[in-house]
N, C-alpha and C positions, 0 to 999 in steps of 0.2 A: 142591694145597691147596685146599680148597672155600671158596667165598666166605664161608660162615658159620663158618669154623674160629674157635674162640674164642682164637686168639692176639691180640696187639697190633694187628697189621695188620687182622686179621678185624674186631675191635671197632670199629676206626676207620671201616671202610667201612660196617659195619652201623649204626653211629650216623649216618653221613652219609646212608645210605638212609632212616632213619627220619625225619630231619629233612625231606629231600626229600619223603617220602611224606605226612607229615602237612601239610607246607606245601601240597602240591598239593590234598590233600582239604580242608584248613581254609581257604585263601586265600580261595576265594569266598565262604565264609561270613562272613570278616573284612571283606571288601570290602562285602559286603552289609550287613553290620552298620554300617560306616561310612557308606553310601549311606542306610541307615535314620535313622541320627542326623542327617546332613545334611538329608534330607527333613523330619525333626521340626524341625530348627532353622528351615529355610526357611519351613515351614508356620507355625511359631510367629512368625516375623518378619512374615509375611503377615497372620497374625491380629492381631498387635499394631498393625500399620499401618491395617489395617481397623477396628479398635476406635478408633484415633486419628481416622480419617476419619469413621467414624460418630458419633463425639462432636461434631465440628463440623457435621456434617449435622443431628443432633438439636437442637444449640442453634439453627441457622439455621431449622429447621422451626419450632421454638417461636417465634422471632422473627416469622416469617411469619404465624403464626397469631393474632398480636395485632392490635389494631386499626390499619388503615393511616390515613394521613392524606391529605385532598385537598389536592394542591399545585397552585397556578396557574402558568401558563406565563410566561416572560420573552420580550420580543421580541428576538431576536438583533440584535447591532450590525451595520449596513450598513457596507460598506467604504467607500463614498462618501456624502458628505453630501447630494449631489444626484445627480439621474439623469443618466447619461452623455449627451453630445450625440448627436442622431440623425445629423447630417451632420458632416463634418469639413472644415476650410479647407485650402486650399493656400498655401503659403508664397510670399511675393514673393521676387524675386531677392535673395540675400543682399548687403548693402552691402559695399563694398570697403573694408577697413580697413588702413591701412599697420601692418604688423607688423615691428618692427625687431628682434624676438628671432631668433636664427639658426635656420633651418629643419633640421629632422631629415629628411634625404633618404634614410635607410637604408631599403632595400625590405623588406617584410614576409618575403620568403623568407630574408633574413639574420637576422632576430630571432627567428624561432620556426619549429620543425620541426612542420609539420602532418601529423598521422597519418591517412591515409585508410584506414579498416579494411577488411579483406575481408569481403563479405557472407557470413555463415554458411551452411555447407551444412544444408539441412533434415534434421534427425534426428528421428524420431517418439520420443516420450517413452515409455519403458517403466518403469512402476513396479510392482515385485512386491511383493504382500502376503506377510508371514510366514505360516508354516504356521498354519492354524486352531487345532490343539492347543496352539501355543505361545503363542497370544493369548487364546483363550477356554476352553481346556480342554475339558470336556464339555458345555459349554453348547451348545444347538442355535442355529445361527446362519444367517443369509440373506446371501448374496453379491449385490452389485449393482455397476453402472458408473455414475459421475458423469460427464456430459459438461461439462467445464470448459474452456470456450472450444474449442480445437481439441484438447484433450487427452482421452483417456479414462482416468478414474482408478478402478480397481477398490477397492471398499470392502466392509467385512463388519460386520454388526452382529447382536446377539442378536434372535432372532424375537420373544422376549416383550415387546420394546418396542412392537411394533404390536398386541399383545394387551392392552396396558393400558387403552386407550379404544377405543370404537366411532368410526368415521369423522366422525359428525355430533353426537358427544356435546357438544363444546364450543360447538356452534352452538345447540342445543336448551336447553341450562341456562346460567343466569346464571353469569357468571365473577366471583368474588370472591376476597379473600385466603385464604379457606378452601380453596377449589379449587385455588389455586396451590400452597399449602402441601401439600396432598394430592398434587399432581403432583410435586413436588420429592421428597416421601417415597417415591413409587413408583418414579421413575426413578432415584433415588440408590442404591436398593437393587440395581441392576444394575451390574456392575463396567464403568465407562467407561475404565479406565486404558488398555487396548489401543487404543481409538478415538483418545483424545487423543495417545498415543505416536506412532500411525500418521500421524495428521494433521500432526503436527509433522515427520515424516520426508518426507511429500509436500511440505510447505512448504519444506523446504530444497532438495529436488531441483528444485522449480519457481522457485525464489528469490523468493517471495512476501514482500512487506512485510505489515504488519498489515492494510491494506485487502484485499489478495488472500487473506490467511488468513480474514478474516470472509467473504468471498464463498464461499469453499471449504466453510467450516463451513455456510453457509446452504444451498448446494446439497446438502450431506450431509443436513441436516435436511429439506429438501424432498423428498429421495429416500426417506428413512425414512418419511416420514408422507405419502406421495403419496397423494391422494384424501381426506385427513382435512382437517378445518378449520384454516384458517390461523392461529387462535389457538394451536393445539397446535404448530405449526411455530415460532412465535415463542417459545413456552415452552421448546421444546427448544433452540433457538438460544441463549437466555438461559442454560439449564443448561450447555450444552457451553462456551460462552465463560467462563463462571464456573469450570468445571473446568479450563480452559486459563490461568486466571489473571488474566483481564480483569475490569476494574471496570465492570461493566454491572449495570443494575437492570431490574425489569420494572414496568410500571404498567398499570392497566387504567381503563377507563370503561365506560358501559353498552353501548358498542358493540364495543370491542375490547380487545386487550392490545398494549403497545408496549414496545420494546426501548430502554433509555436508555444512552448511552455517555459515559463521561468521557474527554475527549481532552486530549492533551498540549498542543495548541495552541488559540487561538481559532478558532472556526468562524463565519464571517460569513454573514449572511443565513439563519441557522438558528435556529429558536426552542429554548430549553432550560429546564430545571427546576433549581432551586437546591436540592440534597440534601446535608445535613451540611456545609454551606459550599462545597460543589464545584458546578460546572456540568456538567449531564448533557443531552447533546443527543439528540434523536430523530432517529436515522438509520435510515429504512426500507430494509432490504436488498433488499425486494421492489418498492419504488416504487409502492405501490398504495393508500396511504391518507393522509389529512390528518392533520396534528398537532392533538390536541384542545387546547382552552383550559385545561383542567385534568384532572388524573388523580389516582387513588389509588396511592400507593406506600408503601414502608416505610423506615424509617431503619436505619443499621447496614449491615453487609456480611458476606459469608461469608469465613471465615478465609483461604481460598485466593486471594482477590482482591488483587491487588498492583500491576498495570500498567494504565495508561491506554492508549487507542488512538493509536498513533504513526503518523502518515500520511506521515513522510518516505519519499522515493523514492531509496533508496540504489543500487538495481539495478533494471533492467527484468525483469519476470517472463518466465520460459520458458513460453510458452503453447502450445507445440506446432508447429503447422504454419506454418513460415516462408514458405511459398508462399502464404500468405492475404494477399496484398498488392494495394494499388490504386496504379496509376501516374496521375501528373498532371503536366502541363507548366506552369511558371510562367514568365511573360515580363514583362520590363521593359527600360528604356532607362537608360543612363548615360553622360554626356558624349558624347551623339550616337551611341552605339553600341548596337545591340539584343543582348539577351541571352535565352537560352531554357534553362531549368533543369528537366530531368526529374526527378521525385522519385517514389520508392517508398515507399509508407506500410504499415505494419504494421496490418492492420485489427482483429487481435486486441487491440492495444492501445487502439485507438479505443474498442472495447466495453468493455474493462477499465476505462477512466477516465471512461466516459460520466456516471456519477453520482458522481464522486469528490467529497467535500466541500470546501466552499470554505474552506480553511485558510489559514494565513499565507502571504504571497507567497514568501519564501525557499524553501518546499517546492517551489514550481512552478519558480522561477527555478534551483534547482539540478538539476531533471530535465533530462536530456539527450535526444538523439535515439536511436532504435533503430539497430542496426548497419546494417540495410538502407537506411534513410534518409540516415544519415551518408555512406554510400558514394555513393549517387546524387547527393546534393546537394553533398558536398565536391568530388567529382571535377570539377565544373563551377566552383564558387566560388573554391576554393583556387588554381587556375593564374590565374584572373582577377585576383586581388589580390596575387599573389607579387611583381610589380615595382612595387606601389604604395607609398607611405608610409603610416604609421598613419593619418593624417588622410584621405588617399585612400580607403584601404581601409574605414574606417569609414563614410565618405559613401557609397561603393559599396553596402555592406551596408544603410545606412539607405534608399536608393533602392530596393532589392530589397524590404524589408519593407514600405515605405511603398506601393509602387505594383504589386506583383505580386498583391496581395489585395485583394478588394472589402471595403468596410466595412459593418458592421451590427452593432448592439448585441446583447447576449446576450438581452434581452428580446425583441427582434424575431425572432431567430433560434431561440432555444430556449424562450421564453416564461418564463424564469427566469435568474438570474445564474449564470455559469459562468466559471471561469478555466481556460484550456487549457494542457497541456503542449506543447512545441513539435511534437510529432508530430501532435496534434489541429489546430493551426493550419495545418499543411501539408495536412490532410485536409478539413476543412470549407470550404464555399464562401466563408464570410464570417468575419470576425475583428473585434475591436474593440481599444481601447488596451492592455487587460492582456495579451492574447494576443501582440500585436505586440511589446510591451516584453519579454515572456518570451522569445519567439523571437530577437529581436535581441540581447538580452544573451547568450543562449547561444552565437550565432554569433559575437560579438565576443570572447568569452572564449576560445573554441576555436580560432576562424581566426586572430585577430590578437594574442591573448595579453594582453588589456588587463583591467584591473579595471572593473566596471561596478556602479552603484548604481540603485535605483530612485527615481523622484521622484513621490510621491503627492500630488496636488492635490485640491481639493474633490470634482471629478467627472471626474477624468482621471488617468492614469498614464503616465508618460514614463520616460526613463532619462538617466543621464550617465555619462561615460567618463573615466577617468584617463589621460591620454596621458603618454608618456615625455618628460621635460623640460618646458619651459614654452614651447612653440613654437606652440600651438593657440589662437587667439582666440575670443571669444563669450561668451555667457551662462554662468555658472558657479556651482557650489557647492562649499563645503568640507565634508569629513566625515573624522573621525579624522586630521586633519592633511594630507589629500591634497585636491588641486584637481580637481574633476570637471567637464567640459565638456558642457553639455546636448546630448543627442542624441534627438530625438523620433521614433520609429518610426511615429507615426501622422499627424504633420504633413506632408502631402503635398508633396514637393520640398524640404523643409527640409534645410539642410545642418547640420553640426556646429555648435553654438553658438547656434542659433535656438530661442527658446521661443514656443510657440503665443501668439498676440496676447493672447487673454482671460486668460492666466496670468502675463503679464509682471509684474503686481505682486502676485502671490500667492506666499507662501514656502512651498514644498512640504515635506512630511515626507520626510527621506532614508531610503530602506529598504535596509538592508544586505541583500546576497544570500547571505550565509554563515549 
């Protein structure tokens, strides 16, 4: 019987063949039609989003074109009412006071498990960019590398960005709101979503906080407009940070343009402008200009702007080469015994925090040490205090911070006020009361496991420690129902419970470290 015999069996096989044949022939066309419908839907969605984005850019440009107002600057609040002392006193021997309360002789090793981390193996950071076609489509692009501390970060951007202006155009012509509005109009016509998306990916891989992200964007802006007038770099910074959702403004005077930042916390010793009821600080990412007494700026904001600059340090950034360290040996004596503490400092972190804004103290108090520094310093300090009581261990750490570092005010060392994270205090040749208090608080909390608060005087910063039980005598303060015994890391040779003489009668502000 032939395959095409017209009996029932033949008809059945023939029908199956036809179904298979036409399915085979028509399936690609059906799939292609579905793909075409999907592509149409995708393009429609993109067009609608672009129209939505264009609408807010159009409104923003119209706002920028209106007359800007001249705004006078406000002097930022100083952290201290008076300048810190140039020299610091040495404490007299602590008077013997009979303490009838039962002593807690429990050694530190039985109270807390001290984790000494392994120093991480150096791993080069490899960040791969998505395929150019998936980011920019048919747009002509230019590839570049950003040297971000010890990391080399590949970046890509549309070549038309550099064609918008000549290198010296902003230096030859007056900058005003019309030119700034024109800049936004030109740059916003170029799709920046791939750049913002990729920069966020880099941020996650490097574990950057907002400060690190600002530095990354600034490096990118400087790379795109290398050789161009710095005004254009600042304008592009403003555009990118706005696109990333930050509440930033731009202002200008006859000499320059300035980026203004809304910040989550107060920033001390830094001038600011009050705009729409909020404080906007001039934070110059390139550290090369003075803040003007007044600027012209606008009111209102772009629809995408929603978040202030958050300076909290939740993690240390991964800045690449962990071999970029510097070694230092710190020496001191305690109870007639000499100690030598070798320390390894991550130099990338020193550069990263060099111009970190002077924000609220808890931001600094909650910053820890890098893994390499922890390993080097904990390996010596932890065994030394393991068999001590709480009071002995805190006195040991006090003597270390009081005498292993030379004292000098920030004005004398940096010609400006600066708060140091613990890593910086280990690195720089000098430190003052802020830096020592931050380092000491960190060591007590991590090595002894006790709570610490800051004591802020008119021109001095000290700390106080909450001990277990009520067994430690001396000057004290109460905070949130707990007793904290004074521990001053700057008062040379002072033991727990001793207040620096000139502040005996001054009531300090209690600074919670959380």
